Structure formats: structure tokens, C-alpha cells
C-alpha positions as a Markdown table, in Angstrom:
| # | Residue | x | y | z |
|---|---|---|---|---|
| 1 | Met | 0.4 | -0.4 | 0.3 |
| 2 | Asn | 1.3 | 3.8 | -0.6 |
| 3 | Leu | 1.0 | 6.7 | 1.0 |
| 4 | Gln | -2.1 | 7.9 | -1.0 |
| 5 | Ala | -3.6 | 4.7 | -0.7 |
| 6 | Leu | -3.4 | 5.3 | 2.8 |
| 7 | Leu | -4.3 | 9.1 | 3.1 |
| 8 | Asp | -7.7 | 8.0 | 0.8 |
| 9 | Glu | -8.3 | 6.0 | 3.6 |
| 10 | Arg | -7.8 | 7.8 | 6.7 |
| 11 | Glu | -10.3 | 10.1 | 4.4 |
| 12 | Ile | -13.0 | 7.8 | 3.8 |
| 13 | Leu | -13.0 | 6.7 | 7.1 |
| 14 | His | -12.6 | 10.4 | 8.7 |
| 15 | Arg | -16.4 | 10.6 | 6.0 |
| 16 | Leu | -18.0 | 8.0 | 7.4 |
| 17 | Gly | -17.6 | 9.1 | 11.1 |
| 18 | Leu | -18.9 | 12.4 | 10.0 |
| 19 | Phe | -22.1 | 10.6 | 8.5 |
| 20 | Ala | -23.1 | 9.9 | 11.9 |
| 21 | Arg | -22.7 | 12.7 | 13.2 |
| 22 | Ile | -24.4 | 14.3 | 10.9 |
| 23 | Leu | -27.5 | 11.9 | 11.2 |
| 24 | Asp | -27.7 | 12.4 | 14.6 |
| 25 | Arg | -27.1 | 15.8 | 14.9 |
| 26 | Arg | -29.8 | 16.0 | 12.2 |
| 27 | Glu | -27.1 | 18.4 | 10.6 |
| 28 | Trp | -29.6 | 17.7 | 7.2 |
| 29 | Gln | -27.9 | 20.3 | 4.5 |
| 30 | Arg | -23.9 | 18.9 | 5.6 |
| 31 | Ile | -25.4 | 15.3 | 3.8 |
| 32 | Gly | -23.4 | 16.3 | 0.7 |
| 33 | Glu | -20.4 | 16.3 | 2.6 |
| 34 | Val | -20.6 | 12.6 | 2.4 |
| 35 | Phe | -22.9 | 11.8 | -0.2 |
| 36 | Ala | -22.7 | 12.9 | -4.1 |
| 37 | Asp | -26.1 | 14.3 | -5.0 |
| 38 | Asp | -26.5 | 12.0 | -8.1 |
| 39 | Leu | -26.1 | 8.2 | -5.7 |
| 40 | Thr | -27.9 | 5.4 | -5.8 |
| 41 | Phe | -28.5 | 4.3 | -2.8 |
| 42 | Asp | -31.2 | 0.9 | -1.4 |
| 43 | Tyr | -31.9 | 1.2 | 2.3 |
| 44 | Gly | -33.8 | -2.4 | 2.1 |
| 45 | Asp | -37.0 | 0.4 | 3.1 |
| 46 | Gly | -38.9 | 0.4 | 0.0 |
| 47 | Gly | -36.0 | -0.5 | -3.1 |
| 48 | Glu | -33.9 | 1.9 | -5.3 |
| 49 | Arg | -33.5 | 5.0 | -4.9 |
| 50 | Ala | -31.7 | 8.2 | -6.3 |
| 51 | Gly | -30.4 | 11.5 | -5.8 |
| 52 | Gly | -29.3 | 13.5 | -2.4 |
| 53 | Ala | -33.0 | 14.9 | -2.2 |
| 54 | Ala | -34.5 | 11.3 | -1.9 |
| 55 | Leu | -31.7 | 9.9 | 0.5 |
| 56 | Leu | -32.1 | 12.9 | 2.2 |
| 57 | Glu | -36.4 | 12.5 | 2.4 |
| 58 | Asn | -35.2 | 8.9 | 3.5 |
| 59 | Phe | -33.5 | 9.9 | 6.2 |
| 60 | Arg | -35.9 | 12.4 | 7.3 |
| 61 | Lys | -39.0 | 10.2 | 7.4 |
| 62 | Phe | -37.0 | 7.7 | 9.9 |
| 63 | Leu | -35.1 | 10.1 | 12.3 |
| 64 | Gly | -37.6 | 13.4 | 12.6 |
| 65 | Pro | -40.2 | 11.5 | 14.4 |
| 66 | Cys | -37.9 | 9.9 | 16.7 |
| 67 | Gly | -36.0 | 11.4 | 19.5 |
| 68 | Pro | -31.9 | 11.5 | 20.2 |
| 69 | Ser | -29.8 | 8.7 | 18.4 |
| 70 | Gln | -26.6 | 7.1 | 18.2 |
| 71 | His | -25.3 | 5.3 | 14.7 |
| 72 | Leu | -22.0 | 2.9 | 15.7 |
| 73 | Leu | -19.8 | 2.8 | 12.8 |
| 74 | Gly | -17.5 | -0.3 | 13.4 |
| 75 | Ser | -15.0 | -3.2 | 11.6 |
| 76 | Ile | -15.0 | -1.0 | 8.8 |
| 77 | Gln | -12.8 | -2.7 | 5.7 |
| 78 | Thr | -11.6 | -0.5 | 3.1 |
| 79 | Glu | -9.9 | -0.9 | -0.8 |
| 80 | Val | -8.8 | 1.3 | -2.8 |
| 81 | Glu | -8.4 | 1.9 | -6.9 |
| 82 | Gly | -7.3 | 5.3 | -8.1 |
| 83 | Asp | -10.2 | 7.2 | -7.9 |
| 84 | Met | -12.3 | 4.9 | -6.6 |
| 85 | Ala | -13.2 | 2.3 | -3.6 |
| 86 | Leu | -15.3 | 0.3 | -1.2 |
| 87 | Ser | -16.2 | 0.3 | 1.9 |
| 88 | Arg | -17.9 | -2.2 | 4.5 |
| 89 | Ser | -19.3 | -0.8 | 7.8 |
| 90 | Tyr | -21.4 | -2.4 | 10.7 |
| 91 | Val | -23.5 | -0.6 | 11.7 |
| 92 | Gln | -25.3 | -0.4 | 14.6 |
| 93 | Ala | -28.0 | 1.8 | 15.8 |
| 94 | Arg | -30.3 | 3.3 | 18.5 |
| 95 | His | -33.3 | 5.3 | 18.2 |
| 96 | Gln | -34.8 | 6.7 | 21.4 |
| 97 | Gly | -38.6 | 7.7 | 21.1 |
| 98 | Ala | -39.5 | 11.0 | 21.6 |
| 99 | Gly | -42.2 | 12.6 | 23.8 |
| 100 | Glu | -44.5 | 10.3 | 25.3 |
| 101 | Lys | -42.7 | 7.9 | 24.1 |
| 102 | Ser | -39.0 | 9.2 | 24.6 |
| 103 | His | -39.0 | 5.8 | 27.1 |
| 104 | Leu | -39.1 | 3.1 | 24.4 |
| 105 | Phe | -36.0 | 1.9 | 21.6 |
| 106 | Leu | -35.9 | 0.9 | 18.6 |
| 107 | Asp | -32.1 | -0.7 | 18.0 |
| 108 | Thr | -31.1 | -2.0 | 14.1 |
| 109 | Asn | -27.8 | -3.8 | 13.8 |
| 110 | Gly | -26.7 | -4.3 | 10.2 |
| 111 | Glu | -24.1 | -3.6 | 7.9 |
| 112 | Tyr | -23.1 | -0.5 | 4.9 |
| 113 | Thr | -21.4 | -1.1 | 1.9 |
| 114 | Asp | -20.6 | 1.9 | 0.6 |
| 115 | Arg | -18.6 | 2.3 | -2.9 |
| 116 | Trp | -16.8 | 6.0 | -3.5 |
| 117 | Glu | -16.0 | 7.9 | -6.0 |
| 118 | Arg | -12.6 | 10.6 | -5.8 |
| 119 | Arg | -14.7 | 14.2 | -6.9 |
| 120 | Pro | -12.7 | 17.4 | -7.0 |
| 121 | Glu | -14.5 | 18.3 | -3.7 |
| 122 | Gly | -13.2 | 15.2 | -2.4 |
| 123 | Trp | -14.9 | 11.4 | -1.4 |
| 124 | Arg | -18.2 | 11.0 | -2.0 |
| 125 | Ile | -20.0 | 8.6 | -1.6 |
| 126 | Val | -21.9 | 7.3 | -5.3 |
| 127 | Arg | -23.8 | 3.9 | -3.9 |
| 128 | Arg | -25.1 | 3.2 | -0.7 |
| 129 | Asp | -26.5 | -0.9 | 0.2 |
| 130 | Ala | -27.5 | -0.9 | 3.9 |
| 131 | Arg | -28.7 | -4.6 | 4.8 |
| 132 | Trp | -29.9 | -5.2 | 8.1 |
| 133 | Asp | -29.6 | -8.3 | 10.3 |
| 134 | Leu | -31.2 | -7.5 | 13.5 |
| 135 | Phe | -34.4 | -5.4 | 14.9 |
| 136 | Ser | -34.8 | -5.0 | 18.4 |
| 137 | Gly | -37.4 | -2.6 | 20.2 |
| 138 | Asp | -40.3 | -0.6 | 19.3 |
| 139 | Phe | -40.6 | 0.6 | 15.8 |
| 140 | Ser | -43.2 | 3.3 | 16.7 |
| 141 | Val | -40.2 | 5.3 | 17.9 |
| 142 | Leu | -40.1 | 6.1 | 14.4 |
| 143 | Ser | -43.4 | 7.6 | 13.7 |
């Protein structure tokens, strides 16, 4: 592995961490710091979709109604080849209910498979596939 590949991997890891913080802080205006606007994605909730606006709509749909959340990414593997990269990250996400549902929780566990492209503004996810393996708790916290 050469120095550039290590720097690229570090940048991708940084952006994955930034993604989790953007979600949990509901900093929707920063989604473009991680995702390309022309991305495609499948979050396992209705098939493949395209575009940054659709991704933002998806995030707001699930996280808007709930209270605090915490997205943890780990066991991250990356493969960088020139201006393209692939990362796989385990994800654990805890969602707490809001208001009268604040005593309820929903935990989700799965994996993100992301395809990255080096753009003039830096590395961006151009494809995300989410696979969910475990749900525990009350889905009503998301509504």
C-alpha cells in the first residue's frame, strides 16, 4: 500500500464518522459532505432510489419523528483503487422515542456497503446498500 492509498483510506474513514454525526445531530445541510448528489442507494426499505434529495427525504422520514439517536460504525474495511473505493461498515443504531415515547427504544444492526468516488470536492459515496440483520425494540419510535 502506498502513501496516497493510506491518505485516501483515512479520508474515507473520516467521512464515515462524519456521516454518523450528521445523522445524530440532524445536520441535514451537511449530507453533501459525505454523499454525491447523483448517488444511488438502497436502505432496504422500499427498493433502489437515486439522488441526494431522495436520500435526505429517507433520513428525515425515519429520524425526524424520533428523539435522540446514535449511529455507531465499526469493523470497517476499505479497498481503494485509484479514484474509486469500496467500504464495508457494520452499523449499530439506537433510536429513542420522542415526547410520550421517550421511554421506548429501537436498536438496529446491519452493514453499509458503500462505493466511493474521488470528486473535485473530495471522496463521496456514489452508491450505498444497507443490509439490516437485527431489530430490537419498538418501531413506533420512528413514527
